[in-house]
N, C-alpha and C positions, 0 to 999 in steps of 0.2 A: 497432316499431323505426323510428327516424328515418332521417336521411340515412346514406349509406355512403361511405366514403373508402378509397382503395386505395394501399398503400405497399409498398416492398420490405422495410423493417424498421420495427417499432414498438418504441420503448423506453418502459417504464412507470416513471415516477419521475424527478424533476429534481434529485436529490442528486448527490454526487460520482461515484458509479458511473454514474448515468443520463446525466450530462453527457458523461463520457468515452465511454460506449457510443454515444450518439447522434452525437457528433462523429466517432468512429472509423468508424462505418458510413457516415456521409455523406461522409467524406474519400475512401472507396474508390469513391464514385460511386453508392451506393445511395440511393434515394428514401426518406428517413427521417422518421419522426414521433416527437417526444418528447411524451408525454402525461403531464400532471401536474396535481394539484388546483389549484395556484395558480402562475401564471407568476411572480409577484413573489417567490416563495420559491426559485426556481431558484438553485443555488449557495449555499444557506443553510448556515452552519456551526452545526449544532445543538448541538455540545458545545464542546470546547476550541477557542478561536480561534487555532490554531497549525497549521503544516504542517511535516512533515519530522521529523527526529530520527534516532536510531540505527536503521539498517535501513530505516526509513520514508523517510528522505531519499534513499536509493538508489532506492526505488520511484518517487519523484517525478522524479528525473533520468531514469529509464528511460521513464516516461510521456512526458517531454519529448523524449527521443531518438527516439520514435516519433511525434512531432508532436502529442502530446496537449495538453490545456489547462491542467492544474493548475499547472505550474511558471510559465507566463507570467502567469496570474492572481495567483499568489503574489508574483511580482516586482513587480506593480503595486499590491500591497496589504500587503506586509511592512513592519512598523514596528519590528521588532527582529530582525535577522539575526545568527545565531551559528553557528559551525562547532563542533559538539560533538566531544569526543574529540581535540582538537588535539594533546594531549600524546602521543597514540599514533600508530601508523602510518596513512597515508592510506587503507588498506583499510577501516578502521573509522571514518573521519571521518563525521560525520552532519550534513549541512546542515539547519538548522532556522530557521524564522521565526515570530515572533509576528505575527498577521495582524489588520488592521483589517477587521472583519466587513462593514461597509458597502462598503468599497473592493473586497473580494474578490467579494461578491455582484454588485456593479456590473460588475466586470471579467468575471466568468463569464457574466452575462446578456448583456453586450456581444458575447461570442464566440458564444453559443448563438443569440441572436435575430437575428444577422446572418450565420448560417452557410449556406454554399452547400449545397443538397440537403437542408435540414433545415426541417421545419415544426413549430412548437410549438403544442400544443393544450391548452387549459385544460379538463380533464374528469377525473373520477375513473374508475377502471377496476374494474368489478364482476365481469367474467367473461372467460373465454377463448373464442375461436371455434376449435373443433376439428373437423377433417374427416379421415377415414381415419387416425385416431390421430396426426395431425400438427397442430401449432399453426398456425393460419392467420389470426390476428387477435385483437382484443379487443372487448368490448362496454362502452361507457362508461356511467357513471351517468346520463347524459343520454338513454340509449337508442340512441345512435349506434353503428353497426357500423363498425369500422375494420379492414379486411382487410390482410393482409401475408403475405409469404413466410416471415417469421420474427419472433418476439417476444422481447424481452429484458425481464425483470422485475427491477427494482432498487428494491424497496420499503423498504429500510433497516429501521428499527424499527417500521414501520407495520402489519405483519401481526399482527392481533389484539393490538396494543400496549396495555399498561396502565401508567399512571404510578402509582407507589406513593410515598406520603409519610406516614410514620406509619401511621395507620389509614385514611387517604384512599385511594380507588381511583378513578382517572379513566381511562376508555378514551381513549387518544390515541396518535398516532404520535410526537409531541413536544408540548410545551406549546402549547395553543391549536389543535391540528390533529387531526382525527378519524382513527382507525385504519382500516386496510383490512380489512374483515370478509368481504365477498363474495369477494374474490380469495383470501383465506386458505381459505375453504370450498372453492373450486374446486381448490386445490392438495391439500387433504385428499382430495377426491374422486378425484384422480389416483393415490391410494395412494402418494404420496411419503413417505419417512421424515422426519417432522417432529418437532422438539423445541422446548424453550423455553430461551432465554438471557436474561440481564439485563445492563444496563450502568447507569451512574449519572452524575450530574452534581452539582457543588457549588452552593451558593447564589451568586447574583450580587450584588456589593457596589457601593455608591456610593463611587467613588474619592475624592470630595470630603470624605467623612467618615472617611477613613483617615488616621492620624497617620504620614505618610511619614517624618517626621524621626526616628522611632524605629527605622527599618528599614535594613538593609543593602540597597544598590541594585546591580543587575546591569546594566551597560551593554551595548549592542550591540557587535559587532565594529567596530573602527575603520574597516576597509575591508570593507563587506558583500559577500559572495560570492553572486551571483544563483543561483537554481535553474536557470533556462533557459539553454541554450547560445546562444539568440538575444538575450539581454539583455546589453548592454554594461556598464551600471552601474545601481545602485539610485537612483532619484530621490526615493523617499518619505522624509520625515523619520524619523529613528530615535529611539527612546525607551529608557528604562531600566525594568526591572521590579523590584519589591520582593521581598525575601525575609524571611519570618518563620517561626515554629515553633509547633506546639502545645505544651502544657505540662501539668503534673500536674493543675492545676485543671480544664482543659478535658477531660483524659482521664477524670477522676473523674465528670464530668457525663455523658459518653458511656457509660462503663461502667455507671453506675447506671440508664441508660435503654435498655440494649441490647434488652430485650424489646419496647420500643416502636418499634424500627427495623423496617421492612418486611422487611429481610433476615433478622433473627433472630426475628421473630414467627411464622414459618412461612407468611407470606402469599405469598412468592415461591418458586417451584419451580426457576426457571432458574438456571444457573451463571453467575457473573460473571467478569470478567477478572482473572486472578491478578496481572497485572503493573500493574494500575491499581485497587487495591482501595478500597472505601469506608473512611472513617475508622473506622467501627464494626469492619470487618474487621481493620484495622491494630491497633486497641487490643485486640481479642479474641485475635488470633493472635500478637501480639508484646507481651505485657504487660510484659516487661522493659524495653522502650524507653520512655524518659521524654519524648521529643519527636519530632515528625515535621516535616519541612521543608514549607513552603508557598511557592509562587511566586505573587505577586500580579501578574497579567498584565492590563494595560489592554486593552479590547476594541476600541479605536479611537482615532484622533487627536482626533476630535470627539465621543467617547462617554464619559460619566462611569463607565460600567459596568466593573467589575474582576472577573476570573475568578480565584478563589483555588484554584489548581491544587494538589491534594493533600488536599482535604477533601471529596470526594464523599460524599454521605450521603442516607439515606432516613428520617432521624429526623423526628419531628413538628416543626412550625414553631417552637413555643416552646422546644424543646430546642436547635434550631439557633441560635436567638437567644442562648440561655444560653452554649453552649460556644464559639461564635464570638467573643463579646465578652470571653472570658477570654484571648484570644490577643493578644500584644503588637502594638500598632499598630491593633488592631480594637476597642478598648474601647468606642468610641462609634459604631461603624459602622452605617450604614443598610443594610438588606437589600432589594434590589430584587425578587429572585425567589428563593424557597427551593429548596434542592437536592431531588432526587428520584431514585428508581431507576425504570427502565423495563424491563418484561418483554415479550418479543415472540417470535413464532414464527420458526424458521429451518428450512431444509431441510438434511438431512445431505448435505454436498457429495460424499460418495462415490456419490451418485445421479447425478453429473454426469460427462461425459467430459472429455477434455483441452481441448476447446474451450468448456467451461462450458455445454454443451447437456445437457438432461435425457436420460438414456439411454433412458428408456421413452417419451419424447414428442419426436420429431424436430421441429425448428423452435422449440423452447422453450428459451431460455437464461436463466440466473440469474446475477446479479452483485451483490457488495457484502455488507452485513450479513445478507441473506437466506441467505447461504452460511456463516454462523457466524463471520465476521470482525469485528474492531473497528478503527476508524480510517478517516479520509478517504483515506489513501494506498493502503491495501489495497483499498478500495472502488474507487478510480479505476483502479488497475491491472487489477482484474477487469473493470471496465466496458469498458476498452479492448479486452481480449481477447474478451469476449462480443460487443461491437458489431462487431468485425472479423469474427468467425466467423459471426455472424448474417447479415452481408452475403454472406460466402462461401457459406454454406448456400443462400441464395436463388439463387445463380448455379450451384449444383451443384458447387462446388469443395470439396475436402477441408479439414478444419480446419487452421489454422495454429497452431503451438504453439511454446513456448520451453522449452528444457531447462534443467536445474539448473546446467549449466556456462556458460550464456550470459547468464542474467539472474535477478535476484531475483524477477521476475515468474514465471519458470519454477519457482523454489523454492516460491513462494506457492501456485501452482495445483497443483503436484505434491503438496505437503503436504496440501492440502485434499482432493483427490479420492482420494488414496491412504490417508491416515490418518484423515480426518474430524476432528471437533473435539469436545472435551468441555467446553470453555470458549471464550469469544470469542478467536479467533486474532489474534495480533499479530506483525508481522515484527520480527526481530532479526538482526543480522549473524551471530550464532552459528548460525543455521539453515542458512547456506550453506556447503557443503563447499569451494567454490572462491572464497572471498571475497577472496583476494589478487588475483585477476583480475577479480572483480566489484566494482570500486570505483565510488564515486560520481563520480569525476573522468573515467572513461572510458566512461560509459554510451552516449554517442553513437558511439564507435568500435566498441562491441559490437553496437549495435542499429540505427543509422540506415540503414545499407546494406540491412539486412533490411527495414526499414520502407519503403524506396524500392521494393524488389521486391514488397512486399505492397500497394502503392498507398496507403499510409497517409501518406506524407511529401510535403508540398507542394514546389513548385519553389524557393521562396526558401530554405527550410531545406536542401534538397538541395544548392543552390549553395553556401551557407555551409559546409556539411559538407565538400564537396569541396575548397573553398579551405583549410579547416583541415587536412584530411588531407594535402594537398600540402605545406603548411608543415611538418607533423610529419615527413613522409617526407624532405623536404629537410634538416630539422634532424637527424634520425636518421642520414642518410647522412653529414653533416658530422662528427657525433660519432663515427661508426664508422670514419671515414677518417683524421681528424687523429690524430696519435700523438706520443708523447714518451718519452724515456728516463727511468728512475728518477732518474738524476743531475739531469736538467733539472727533473723534478718536485720534487726536494728543494730546488732554488733558489727555488721558489714557496712553500716552507714545507709541502709535502705529505709526510706520513709514509707512505712506501710501501717495500716490500721492495727493497733495492738488489741486485737479481739480474741487472742488465744487460738485462732483457727490456723491449722497447718496449711500451707500452700505449696503447690508443686513448683518446680523450677519453671515450667511452662507458664503458669499463672503469673509468677514474678516477672517473667520476660515480657508480658503484655503491658507492664507498667512503662510509661514513656521515659521514666527516670532510671530504669534498670536496663543495662545493655548486655549483650552476650559476653562481653569481656568481664562484666561484673559476675555473671552467672558462672563463667569458667573458673573464676577465682574462688567462688563459694562452693562449687561442686567440681572437684578434680576429675570426676568421671566424664565430664563434658569437655574438659580442656583438650582431650585427645582427638576431638572431631576436626576434620580439615576445615580450612577457612571458608571455602565456598558453601559447605554444608551449614556452618555456623551463620553465615550471612543470610542464607535462605530461610533458616528456621527463625531467625530474629524477625524477619519481615512477616513470616507466616503468623507468628505469635502476636505481632502488633495488630494484625487484621482479623484474627480468629473470631473475636466476638461479633464484629460487624458482618462477617461472611456468614456466620451462623444465622443471623437475623435475615440475611438476604436469601437464604435457601427457600423460604416460602414463596418469594417473588419468582425465583427461578422455576420452582415446581409449577406455579401457575402458568408461566410462559410455556413450559413444556407440555402442559395439558392442552393449552390452546393450539400449540404448534402440531400436536398429534392428531387433531381433528382435520382430516383432509377434505378439501372442497373439490368435488368432481370436476374434471376438466371440461365436461360437456354441460355443466350446470346452466340451466335457463333462468337467469335472474328475473326475467319477466314473470315467472311463476311464483317468485318469493313475495308474499304479501307484506305490506307495511314498509316498503322501501320507497323513498322519493325518487323521482325521475333522475335527479342529480346523482344520488347515491348509486342508483342502478347503472347509470352511465359510467361512473368511476369503476365499479366492480367489473363491468364488461370490458373496460379498457385494460385494466391490470390483470384480470382473471387470476386472483390470488390462489396459491396452492393450498393454503391452510387458513383456518380462522384467525390464527395469530397474525399472519401476513395481512389479512383483510383489516384487522384492527389498527394497523399502522398506516393505512391509506388515509391521506389528508381528507378530512370532512366526513369520515365514516363514524357515525354516532353509536353510542352504546345500544340505543334502541334498534338500530339497523343490524348490529351484531346479534342481538337477541333474536330478531326475526330470522336471520340467516341460520343461526344455530338450531332454532326450532324446525325450520324447513329441512335442513340437512339430516337432522335426527329422524324425521318422519320418512325419509327416503329409505327404501329397503336395502339398497346397495352401498350403505355407508362404509367407507374404507379409512384406514389409518395411513398417515403419511410415512414415507420411507425415512428411516433414520440415517 
């Protein structure tokens, strides 16, 4: 064994989860080390060069509200900003940006390599250091011992990763990078529940050989809306993406060669993402569809590479050549890198507690694709929570958690640790019960104060947040004080009930036909508010009535969540449970009654029996907030 180094928190892996974990731990004051094979690949976007989308954009805003890195890096690298779902209500708007890979990597490395309390180390990790059944550091491939009070593993697709392309089998975490074998063996030795999943990627194309003139083009939004609450405006030049479609000829080639795909040859055991299937899956599962949409997304302003979003594949190279060149605009395309599927180990996230710590190994935290998720945003959100709680563990503090009513981060982690995964988990707005209040526009109002309390939020963001909050409070007070009769409102062209009842500007703003522009003309006192404040208040007023009605549901959730289930609870002693229910409770070991209620197959009767039993116990405790 070579030299020895001592830290509070060690983070293994420099991807999206690792960067957020290392930054979160360091922001709380923990002496943190980020250990990764290659410093130059920190912040690498190994698949689609895009951030955000429906549900995912909410996670990015929440990471930012807690002073994480992803949103700021995206704002410095986004080359096509679009707000998805604009035609629907703000609760399901999804901020998304096409990203310049090089700019993003540069922005993320700039944050990580100059971060206070953070040391970056180029080394592989082969083993854990364990003492008294507690993780206390790692052993590097170099033989160096790195000790710590807590360890966060964020190995992405590197745990026994294998790339599949037709009959090709290449051990790799991603193209050109070796997998993590030793660390995978150590996790197996801990008797953790481990399975296999897969994900895939399409071929990368030479944009100079695409016939763009044949294609429909999709421009960026005229006024790009940044991800970060700290970004005033986007300075990066904006580009258009191309849209094309598969066709009958391309489908025929794929269908004829299904058995040569790694997915259908039996070579891959892992389940792939249902919501981002390979082109082979689409053609096999939806034979009635004659075409599938493809977005041709440039990977950078100074990069000829184009990512054809929608045709992930593990077919052999020559079949990829054949079917891709049947697609309109791609008839003469040059392929830089052929698509592939990657299969990797993951840990069943039901083995983790609410802080993303392994239940059977104190001090060991897992975040990102190792927990069965897919996507940079889900990884980053987990990384932030794991890094925060690793730092808290080292100080002897209880885990910090977020509940389903306050954040998509809370929905994500609760879904993982309660339900587990049978396919790579992806966030959608439909997963959140309280999405009217969990909007992408108000993530800072929901979470930044909490982040300040947890020591995650720096002084500059805290100051900006308080300035914004004061402006919103002032604007809200004006809108709720200024009033007008229905008769006066009619003179402004507003169609309201002529009942003689004076209404406040706030009440008028809740009408779908009355905008903040209308309010500003009718009430000059409101006109002086800045545009961001006006936009925020318009959305708030729109949802105010619905959210008021939702408060009872949230209060009920909080009551359930506050009833802690003891970690040593013997479910065999709880009367009225079936063997099946008892087995499920033993497997998940839920931390609260609320978490127990969300386990598949747990009946109201079982919850009543559990509640009665826990209340009879003399040592009933309340969950940590």
